[in-house]
N, C-alpha and C positions, 0 to 999 in steps of 0.2 A: 554630298553623300545626299542621296535620294531620300523620300519619305517614308518608303518602306523598308531601305536598309535601316535607318533609323530606328524604326518600329522592332526590326527584328534584334537588333543590338539592345536596344533595352528590355527587352522579351528576354534575351539570353542572360543578362545582368539580374533580373528577376529571378530567372531559375535558376542560376547559381547561388545567388544571394542566400536562398532557403536551403541550400544543400547542405549534408553534414559536415563538409569540409570547412565551408564558412561558417559554422554556427561556433563561435566563438572557441577554437580549440578542442571542441568535442565533436566526439561521433555521435549522432545521435540512431538509435535502435529502439525497433518495438520491443515492446514488455508486455507479460502475462505470467500472472501467478495463480494458483489455486494451493490453498492449504487448509486442513479440516481440523478441529479441535480434537485433541487425543484425551483420553478420560484422565490422565494420570498426569498432574502438573510437574511431579518430581522436585528435586530439590532448588530448581528455578525459580520457584515461588516462595521461598522463605520470607520475603521480606512483604508479604502481603498487608499485614498490618500497619506498617510504617507507609506503605503507599496508597492505601484507602485514606490514613489520617492526611496525606500529601494532597488526595483529589479533594477531600471535604473541605481542606485550608485553601483551597482554588477557587471555594462556592460551587461543587459539586455535591450530588446526592451518594453518590457510592464509587468503588474503586473495582477492579478487577484484574487479575493476571490469567492468563493462559498460554499453552504449549501447544502448536500446531506441526501438523507434517503434510508434506506434499511436494508441489513443484514449482519452479519459478525458472523463467528464461536465461539461460547462459550458467545460472547456478545449478540446475538440474533437480535431483532429490534435495530436497532442504527440510531443514526444521524451522519454524520459526517462535520467538517468545515476546510477548505483547504485555504491555500493562497499558489499561485504560481507565479513564474517570468516565462515568456516567451523570447526567441531568435528564431528572424525570420531568415531565411538565404535566398539566391538569388534562391537555388534550389527547392523551395517550404517545405523543410522540416522545423518545428517547435519543439524545444528543450523545454520540460515543466520541472522545478524542483520545487515540490510542498511538503508542510510540510501541513500532514493532520492528523486530530485527530479524531477518532471514537469513539462515547462514546454510552455506554447501556441505554436504558431508564430509568434503575436506577439513573443516575447521577453520580454516583461514581466509576463504572469501565471504564476504556478508553485505547486506544492502540495510540501510537504517531508512525507516519509513516514519512521516506523520499522517495519520489516517482519521479524517473526518466524516463521520457516518450519523444519517437520521434513521431509526429505525419507526414506523407507525404504525404502532399496537392498536389502534382506536377501532379498525373494524375487525379484529381478531378475537376471537371465541376460542379458549380452549376447550376439548383438545387438540384442535385442528394447527396445524402447521404454522408458525408465527410467519408472519407478510416479510416481504425481503427489505434489507435496507439498500440504501444508495448514499453514496459520497464520492468523496475524491480522496488520492494521496498524493503525498511528495517525497521523493526520494532526497533525502540530506547527506547522503554520505556512503560509505560502507569501509571494509577491509580487503587486504590483498590486492587481487585486479581491480576491485569495483572503489578502491581510495577515490575520494573526489568526484565519486559518481553522481549525478542529481538528475529528477527526471519528474513526472507526473502523471498523473490519468485519473481513472474511475474506479470505485470499488463497489461491490455488489456482494450479496450471498443467498446461500440457498439452502433451506432445511427440509430434508425428506425423511422419511419413515427410517427406521434401520441404522441412521447414521449415527456415529458416536457424538456428533457435535456438529456447528455451523459450519459451512463451506463455504470460504471468503474467496473470491476472486477479483484481479487487479488486472487491468488492461490500460497500458498507456506506453508511454516512451521512458527509454533509459539514455542518459548522456554520461559518455565515457570520457574522459582526457586522453588526450593521442597515445599517451605513454601505458596505457592501461587497457589495450585492447585485446 
């Protein structure tokens, strides 16, 4: 085999190794979600006192719960429920560790996330809009066709006048088991 032929074979192997079919039995898809806080938390937030106690027992300063509505790739119109713990620093940074479940309107399909975000409130002066946050997310599972799903990516937020709450956006990848496409 010639040197050029060997290089072409090696290049083809590298391309195929990174393809979705070769990623440990998972199909890799691009993922995007945008969800916005609703003003009414509804009955899902009934365990808030217990959740806040759990956060403080883990060394966080506070806990929160929120319901959001929006859109997520492959789920369509969706509702999310989140529980988060907050750690405040003297520098104005706030670290947020969130467990988030995004559920499709059909009620059967959902994705579960862990989200880590940092808000830098040091440059902020009220009543101007708070600064954006940046962080990462990890998809740790799901239900329905998203059972055994994994994935990861980046997360950020936007807060604008007239919004009922923070708008969270996530961009990354979603990995589905071959049987769950």
